[in-house]
C-alpha positions as CSV (number, residue, x, y, z in Angstrom):
1,M,27.9,-8.3,17.1
2,T,27.5,-10.4,14.0
3,A,27.0,-8.9,10.5
4,R,23.4,-10.1,10.5
5,D,22.6,-8.6,14.0
6,G,24.0,-5.2,13.2
7,L,23.0,-5.2,9.5
8,C,26.5,-4.3,8.6
9,N,27.5,-5.6,5.2
10,P,31.2,-6.6,5.4
11,L,31.4,-6.4,1.6
12,A,30.3,-2.7,1.6
13,P,31.3,-1.5,5.1
14,H,30.9,2.2,4.3
15,L,27.3,2.0,3.3
16,T,25.7,2.8,6.7
17,G,22.3,4.1,5.5
18,T,23.0,7.6,6.8
19,L,23.2,11.0,5.1
20,S,25.9,13.6,5.4
21,P,25.0,16.8,7.2
22,Q,25.0,18.6,3.8
23,A,22.6,16.1,2.1
24,L,20.4,16.0,5.2
25,E,19.9,19.7,5.2
26,Q,19.0,19.7,1.5
27,V,16.5,16.9,2.1
28,R,14.9,18.7,5.0
29,L,14.4,21.8,2.8
30,Y,12.6,19.6,0.2
31,T,10.5,17.6,2.6
32,S,9.5,20.7,4.6
33,G,8.3,22.5,1.5
34,A,10.9,25.3,2.0
35,R,12.5,24.5,-1.4
36,R,11.2,23.1,-4.6
37,N,13.2,21.0,-7.0
38,P,13.3,22.9,-10.3
39,L,13.9,19.6,-12.1
40,A,10.8,17.8,-10.8
41,T,8.2,17.1,-13.4
42,L,5.3,19.6,-13.2
43,D,1.7,18.4,-13.4
44,A,1.2,21.1,-16.0
45,H,3.6,19.4,-18.3
46,A,1.7,16.1,-18.6
47,V,1.1,15.1,-22.2
48,R,-1.7,12.8,-23.3
49,R,-2.8,11.4,-26.7
50,D,-6.3,12.7,-26.2
51,Q,-6.7,16.1,-24.5
52,S,-10.3,15.5,-23.7
53,D,-12.3,17.0,-20.8
54,R,-12.4,13.6,-19.2
55,D,-8.8,13.9,-18.3
56,R,-8.6,17.5,-17.3
57,D,-6.6,17.8,-14.1
58,S,-8.2,19.2,-10.9
59,V,-7.2,20.0,-7.4
60,L,-8.3,16.6,-6.2
61,R,-7.1,14.7,-9.1
62,P,-3.9,16.0,-10.7
63,P,-2.8,14.3,-13.9
64,F,-0.4,11.8,-12.5
65,V,-2.8,10.9,-9.7
66,R,-5.2,10.1,-12.5
67,D,-2.6,7.9,-14.1
68,A,-2.0,5.9,-10.9
69,E,-5.7,5.4,-10.4
70,K,-6.3,4.4,-14.0
71,I,-3.6,1.7,-13.6
72,M,-4.9,0.3,-10.3
73,H,-8.4,-0.1,-11.7
74,M,-7.3,-2.0,-14.8
75,P,-8.0,-5.8,-14.8
76,A,-4.4,-6.3,-15.9
77,Y,-3.2,-4.7,-12.6
78,N,-5.4,-7.1,-10.6
79,R,-3.9,-10.1,-12.4
80,L,-0.4,-9.2,-11.1
81,A,-1.4,-10.9,-7.9
82,G,-1.5,-14.2,-9.8
83,K,1.8,-13.8,-11.6
84,T,5.1,-15.2,-10.5
85,Q,7.9,-12.9,-9.4
86,V,10.6,-15.7,-9.3
87,F,9.2,-19.0,-8.0
88,S,6.5,-20.8,-9.9
89,F,4.5,-23.8,-8.8
90,R,5.0,-23.1,-5.1
91,E,2.1,-23.2,-2.7
92,N,3.4,-20.6,-0.2
93,D,1.3,-17.5,0.3
94,D,4.2,-15.6,1.7
95,L,6.2,-15.6,-1.6
96,T,6.3,-12.4,-3.6
97,R,4.0,-12.1,-6.5
98,R,4.3,-9.4,-9.0
99,G,1.4,-7.5,-7.5
100,L,3.4,-7.0,-4.3
101,H,6.6,-6.3,-6.2
102,V,5.2,-3.2,-8.0
103,Q,4.0,-1.9,-4.6
104,L,7.4,-2.4,-3.1
105,V,9.0,-0.6,-6.0
106,A,6.6,2.3,-5.5
107,R,7.4,2.5,-1.9
108,V,11.2,2.6,-2.4
109,A,10.8,5.1,-5.2
110,R,8.6,7.3,-3.2
111,D,11.1,7.3,-0.3
112,I,13.8,8.4,-2.7
113,G,11.6,10.9,-4.6
114,R,10.3,12.5,-1.5
115,A,13.9,13.2,-0.3
116,L,14.8,14.7,-3.7
117,G,11.7,16.9,-4.0
118,L,10.3,15.1,-7.1
119,N,6.8,14.4,-8.3
120,L,5.6,11.5,-6.1
121,D,2.4,11.0,-8.1
122,L,4.3,10.4,-11.3
123,I,6.7,8.1,-9.4
124,E,3.8,6.0,-8.1
125,A,2.1,5.8,-11.5
126,I,5.3,4.6,-13.2
127,A,6.1,2.1,-10.5
128,L,2.6,0.6,-10.3
129,G,2.5,0.2,-14.1
130,H,6.0,-1.0,-14.8
131,D,5.3,-4.7,-14.9
132,I,1.6,-4.7,-15.9
133,G,2.4,-6.5,-19.2
134,H,4.6,-9.2,-17.7
135,T,4.1,-12.8,-18.7
136,P,3.1,-15.7,-16.4
137,F,6.0,-17.6,-14.9
138,G,8.3,-14.7,-14.5
139,H,11.3,-14.2,-16.7
140,A,11.1,-17.8,-17.9
141,G,7.7,-17.1,-19.4
142,E,9.0,-13.9,-20.9
143,R,11.9,-15.8,-22.5
144,F,9.6,-18.5,-23.9
145,L,7.2,-16.0,-25.4
146,N,10.0,-13.9,-26.9
147,Q,11.5,-16.9,-28.6
148,V,8.3,-17.9,-30.5
149,F,7.3,-14.2,-31.2
150,H,10.8,-13.4,-32.6
151,E,10.9,-16.7,-34.6
152,R,7.6,-15.9,-36.3
153,T,7.8,-12.1,-36.7
154,G,11.4,-11.0,-36.3
155,L,10.3,-8.6,-33.6
156,W,11.2,-8.9,-29.9
157,F,9.0,-9.3,-26.9
158,F,10.0,-7.6,-23.6
159,H,7.7,-7.0,-20.7
160,N,8.5,-3.3,-20.5
161,L,7.2,-2.8,-24.0
162,Q,4.2,-4.9,-23.4
163,S,3.5,-3.1,-20.2
164,A,3.4,0.2,-22.1
165,R,1.2,-1.4,-24.7
166,V,-1.3,-2.6,-22.1
167,L,-1.5,0.9,-20.6
168,D,-1.6,2.7,-23.9
169,A,-3.5,0.5,-26.3
170,L,-5.2,-2.5,-24.8
171,Y,-7.1,-0.6,-22.2
172,G,-7.4,2.8,-23.9
173,R,-7.0,4.8,-20.7
174,N,-5.1,7.8,-22.1
175,V,-2.2,7.4,-19.7
176,S,0.3,10.3,-19.9
177,M,3.4,10.2,-22.0
178,Q,5.6,10.7,-18.9
179,T,4.2,7.6,-17.2
180,L,4.5,5.5,-20.4
181,D,8.1,6.6,-20.9
182,G,9.0,5.7,-17.4
183,V,7.4,2.2,-17.9
184,V,9.3,1.6,-21.1
185,C,12.6,2.8,-19.7
186,H,12.4,1.1,-16.3
187,N,14.2,-2.2,-17.3
188,G,16.0,-3.3,-14.1
189,E,18.1,-5.7,-16.0
190,F,20.4,-2.9,-17.2
191,E,21.9,-1.4,-14.0
192,Q,23.8,1.9,-14.2
193,Q,25.7,3.9,-11.6
194,V,24.5,7.2,-13.1
195,L,21.1,7.8,-14.7
196,R,20.7,10.9,-16.8
197,T,17.5,11.9,-18.4
198,G,16.9,11.6,-22.1
199,S,14.6,13.9,-24.2
200,L,11.1,13.1,-25.3
201,A,9.3,16.0,-26.9
202,S,6.1,14.4,-28.2
203,M,3.9,11.3,-28.4
204,D,5.3,10.9,-32.0
205,A,8.8,10.7,-30.5
206,Y,7.6,8.2,-27.9
207,D,6.0,6.0,-30.6
208,A,9.1,6.0,-32.6
209,M,11.2,5.0,-29.6
210,V,8.8,2.1,-28.7
211,Q,8.8,0.8,-32.3
212,D,12.6,0.9,-32.4
213,C,12.6,-1.3,-29.3
214,W,10.2,-3.8,-30.8
215,E,12.4,-4.0,-33.9
216,R,15.9,-4.1,-32.3
217,G,15.2,-5.6,-28.9
218,E,18.0,-5.3,-26.3
219,E,20.2,-3.3,-28.7
220,A,17.7,-0.5,-28.4
221,I,16.3,-1.2,-24.9
222,G,19.8,-1.2,-23.3
223,H,20.3,2.4,-24.3
224,L,17.0,3.8,-23.1
225,A,17.0,6.7,-20.7
226,P,13.9,7.9,-18.9
227,S,12.9,11.5,-19.9
228,T,12.2,12.4,-16.2
229,L,14.1,12.1,-13.0
230,E,11.1,10.4,-11.6
231,G,11.5,7.7,-14.2
232,C,15.2,7.4,-13.3
233,V,14.2,6.9,-9.6
234,V,11.8,4.1,-10.5
235,R,14.5,2.4,-12.6
236,V,17.0,2.2,-9.7
237,S,14.3,1.4,-7.2
238,D,13.2,-1.7,-9.2
239,I,16.6,-3.3,-8.4
240,I,16.6,-2.2,-4.8
241,A,13.2,-3.6,-4.3
242,Y,13.9,-7.1,-5.6
243,V,17.6,-7.8,-4.9
244,G,17.1,-8.6,-1.2
245,K,13.4,-9.7,-1.4
246,D,14.3,-12.4,-3.8
247,R,16.8,-13.8,-1.3
248,Q,14.1,-13.9,1.4
249,D,11.9,-15.9,-1.0
250,A,14.7,-18.2,-1.9
251,I,15.3,-19.0,1.7
252,R,11.6,-19.6,2.3
253,V,11.4,-22.2,-0.4
254,G,14.6,-23.9,0.6
255,I,16.8,-23.1,-2.4
256,A,19.1,-21.0,-0.2
257,G,19.9,-20.8,3.5
258,E,20.8,-18.0,5.8
259,D,24.5,-18.7,5.2
260,T,24.3,-19.1,1.4
261,F,25.3,-15.6,0.4
262,D,28.8,-14.1,0.5
263,D,27.8,-11.1,2.6
264,G,26.6,-13.3,5.4
265,L,23.3,-11.4,5.9
266,G,21.0,-14.0,4.6
267,G,17.4,-12.8,4.5
268,A,18.3,-9.7,6.4
269,Y,20.1,-8.4,3.2
270,N,16.7,-7.0,2.2
271,A,16.5,-4.7,5.2
272,W,20.1,-3.7,4.8
273,A,19.6,-3.0,1.1
274,L,16.5,-0.8,1.6
275,K,18.3,1.3,4.1
276,A,21.8,1.5,2.6
277,F,20.9,1.8,-1.1
278,V,18.2,4.4,-0.6
279,A,20.4,6.6,1.5
280,D,23.2,6.3,-0.9
281,V,21.1,7.2,-3.9
282,V,19.7,10.3,-2.0
283,E,23.2,11.3,-0.9
284,H,24.6,11.3,-4.4
285,S,21.5,12.7,-6.2
286,V,20.1,15.4,-4.0
287,G,20.5,18.9,-5.6
288,R,21.8,17.4,-8.8
289,G,20.3,16.9,-12.3
290,R,20.7,13.1,-12.3
291,I,20.2,10.0,-10.2
292,A,23.4,8.4,-9.1
293,M,25.0,6.0,-6.6
294,S,28.4,5.9,-5.1
295,E,30.9,3.5,-6.7
296,E,30.8,1.3,-3.6
297,A,27.0,1.1,-3.7
298,F,26.8,0.4,-7.4
299,L,29.5,-2.3,-7.2
300,E,27.7,-3.9,-4.3
301,M,24.3,-3.9,-6.0
302,R,25.9,-5.4,-9.1
303,R,27.7,-8.0,-7.1
304,A,24.5,-9.0,-5.1
305,K,22.5,-9.2,-8.3
306,R,25.0,-11.4,-10.0
307,E,25.1,-13.6,-6.9
308,N,21.4,-13.9,-7.1
309,Y,21.7,-15.1,-10.7
310,R,24.2,-17.8,-9.7
311,K,22.5,-19.0,-6.6
312,I,18.8,-18.3,-7.2
313,Y,17.6,-17.5,-10.7
314,G,19.9,-20.0,-12.4
315,A,19.5,-22.7,-9.8
316,Q,18.2,-26.1,-11.0
317,E,15.4,-25.9,-8.5
318,V,14.1,-22.8,-10.3
319,D,14.9,-23.7,-13.9
320,G,13.9,-27.3,-13.3
321,D,10.3,-26.2,-12.6
322,L,10.1,-24.7,-16.1
323,N,11.9,-27.3,-18.2
324,R,12.1,-27.8,-22.0
325,G,8.7,-29.4,-21.9
326,M,7.2,-26.1,-20.7
327,E,9.1,-24.2,-23.5
328,E,7.5,-26.5,-26.1
329,L,4.1,-26.0,-24.6
330,F,4.5,-22.2,-25.0
331,W,5.1,-22.8,-28.7
332,R,2.1,-25.1,-29.1
333,L,-0.1,-22.7,-27.2
334,Y,1.0,-19.7,-29.3
335,Q,0.3,-21.6,-32.5
336,S,-3.1,-22.8,-31.3
337,V,-4.1,-19.2,-30.4
338,V,-3.0,-17.9,-33.8
339,D,-4.9,-20.7,-35.6
340,D,-8.0,-20.0,-33.6
341,L,-7.8,-16.3,-34.5
342,A,-7.1,-17.0,-38.1
343,A,-10.0,-19.4,-38.4
344,G,-12.4,-17.1,-36.5
345,R,-13.3,-19.8,-33.9
346,T,-15.3,-17.6,-31.7
347,E,-15.9,-20.4,-29.2
348,A,-12.1,-20.6,-28.5
349,P,-10.7,-19.3,-25.2
350,V,-8.8,-16.5,-27.0
351,F,-12.1,-15.0,-28.2
352,R,-14.2,-15.7,-25.0
353,H,-11.6,-14.7,-22.5
354,H,-9.6,-12.0,-24.4
355,V,-10.8,-10.5,-27.6
356,R,-14.4,-10.0,-26.5
357,Y,-13.3,-8.8,-23.1
358,V,-10.9,-6.2,-24.5
359,E,-13.4,-5.1,-27.1
360,Q,-16.0,-4.5,-24.4
361,W,-13.5,-2.6,-22.2
362,L,-12.3,-0.4,-25.1
363,G,-15.8,0.2,-26.3
364,H,-16.6,1.9,-23.0
365,Y,-14.0,4.5,-23.9
366,G,-14.9,4.8,-27.5
367,H,-12.0,2.7,-28.9
368,T,-11.8,-0.5,-30.8
369,Y,-9.4,-3.5,-30.6
370,D,-7.9,-4.1,-34.0
371,W,-7.0,-7.7,-33.2
372,E,-7.2,-8.9,-36.9
373,R,-4.5,-6.6,-38.1
374,N,-1.7,-8.6,-36.5
375,L,-2.6,-12.0,-35.2
376,D,0.8,-12.6,-33.7
377,L,0.5,-9.4,-31.6
378,T,-2.9,-10.4,-30.5
379,A,-1.6,-13.8,-29.4
380,V,1.1,-12.0,-27.4
381,D,-1.5,-9.8,-25.8
382,Y,-3.5,-12.8,-24.7
383,I,-0.7,-15.0,-23.5
384,S,1.2,-12.3,-21.6
385,S,-2.1,-11.3,-19.9
386,M,-2.4,-14.8,-18.3
387,T,-1.9,-15.5,-14.6
388,D,0.2,-18.5,-13.8
389,D,-2.9,-20.5,-12.8
390,Y,-4.8,-19.6,-15.9
391,C,-1.9,-20.5,-18.1
392,M,-1.6,-23.9,-16.5
393,A,-5.4,-24.4,-16.8
394,I,-5.5,-23.6,-20.5
395,L,-2.5,-25.8,-21.2
396,E,-4.2,-28.7,-19.4
397,Y,-7.5,-27.9,-21.2
398,L,-5.8,-28.0,-24.6
399,Y,-3.2,-30.7,-23.9
400,P,-4.4,-32.9,-21.1
401,G,-1.1,-34.7,-20.9
402,S,0.7,-31.5,-20.0
403,R,-0.4,-31.7,-16.4
404,D,2.3,-34.2,-15.8
405,L,4.9,-31.5,-16.5
406,F,3.6,-29.3,-13.7
407,P,5.0,-30.1,-10.2
408,S,2.4,-31.0,-7.6
409,R,0.8,-28.0,-6.1
410,E,-0.1,-28.9,-2.6
411,H,0.1,-27.1,0.7
412,F,0.6,-30.4,2.6
């Protein structure tokens, strides 16, 4: 039997995707309802900025159910279907877009959370919202936008911070502090073997944490710890959900083959990872006050992620699609947007497609969009909200010659 046929990873042979009898018994107690996890986040502990009657919890709509529904009904959530996960400019409907990715994260996290007796509604809300502020063109777009934003303001753009801003400020939906905290602290670029919860006592403390991240960037983000076990579960699930799925997509577009990766599993690594890593996290977390992996699982996840960087994310076929010409276009677009805002050109796309739209949305909930206070931040709000297709369309509209930089987008 080959490694691929049996879904046995020769680089992590002890990760079989099964639970020990002791862990299995604890999981059964949680899933049957015979035992409650005392560390699960209670619905009654949900904290919101506005304690209005509109968001009073009920039997049918507990607080974190409300959060998940608020998120799914935001226009920004709908746009995730048009944002690249890894591969831009590819006419292949089977490639993962960010809209699918957040659902995959939610599924993995719910599987783990259910086994651990945690609050599944909070897990779902965090997972569905964790990438809602992501840029077009995946991490390349995030990098380009961060460069110009930091150059102009000294602040740092990261999609986890923008995601929380979208949920908290741009759409005014009064999402709970626990969900916002999980979104800010989800960053899957900083893997850890053991995730322990931090403390977050109030919205004021949350605001201070977020401001610190805008000001210090990775120096602050790299030390974030979710305040709930549910947030910790989403954080580890983010990596589990993409580490194998990105390999499948790389094989679909021809960047990699079934024999490209050192483990020999090819696209089947995704199925192996979902089974092996989920079981390992449950085994080493059930009945404990933190979320953890075994050393073997953690080292394998780190190895696989680094191999992805070498053979997928850093491949010329990926970076070549977003060359220095595209980076320059981001700078030109950003400056154009700021100029239009400063001049009050109400016919410009930033007003017609963003400012008026957000003002109308916020007005429905009795809020206003203070776009004039910080034009750079308003430019970031607009550009990060774009889908890949919209971003290419506005670049071609503003700079007709830019269409030559975009690879041909044809199915045939």
